[in-house]
C-alpha positions in Angstrom: -116.4 33.2 -22.9 -120.1 32.7 -23.4 -119.8 33.4 -27.1 -117.3 31.8 -29.3 -116.6 32.9 -32.9 -119.3 31.2 -34.9 -121.0 29.1 -32.3 -123.4 31.7 -31.0 -124.5 31.1 -27.4 -122.9 27.6 -26.9 -121.3 27.5 -23.5 -118.6 25.4 -21.9 -121.2 22.8 -20.7 -122.5 22.2 -24.1 -119.0 21.8 -25.6 -118.2 19.2 -22.9 -121.4 17.3 -23.6 -120.7 17.3 -27.3 -117.2 16.1 -26.7 -118.5 13.2 -24.5 -121.0 12.2 -27.1 -118.2 12.1 -29.8 -116.0 10.1 -27.4 -118.8 7.6 -26.9 -119.6 7.3 -30.6 -116.1 6.9 -31.9 -114.1 5.7 -29.0 -110.7 7.0 -27.8 -108.6 5.2 -30.4 -110.6 6.4 -33.4 -110.6 10.1 -32.5 -106.9 10.8 -33.4 -107.4 9.1 -36.8 -110.4 11.4 -37.4 -108.4 14.5 -36.4 -105.6 13.4 -38.7 -108.1 13.0 -41.6 -109.6 16.4 -40.8 -106.1 18.0 -40.9 -105.4 16.4 -44.2 -108.6 17.7 -45.6 -108.0 21.3 -44.4 -104.4 21.2 -45.8 -105.8 19.9 -49.2 -108.4 22.7 -49.2 -105.7 25.3 -48.5 -103.5 23.9 -51.2 -106.4 24.0 -53.7 -107.2 27.6 -52.8 -103.5 28.6 -53.3 -103.4 26.8 -56.6 -106.5 28.7 -57.7 -104.9 32.0 -56.7 -101.7 31.1 -58.6 -103.6 30.0 -61.8 -105.6 33.3 -62.0 -104.5 35.7 -64.7 -102.5 38.6 -63.5 -103.8 42.1 -64.0 -102.2 44.2 -66.7 -99.7 46.8 -65.7 -101.0 50.3 -66.4 -97.7 52.1 -65.6 -96.3 51.6 -69.1 -98.5 54.4 -70.6 
């Protein structure tokens, strides 16, 4: 598990250090609020992408020739 999807060569130790720094900066009570906001943002982004797909014009049907 040395390589995660897009993180390159970040290992478990680096992830733990980053998590500790985030915990120190924001505190234990603020982190759930940050995650909730992040989830809302991701949901809004997905809804926007789906709305863009629904609004795109459909391709003409070539089977009627």
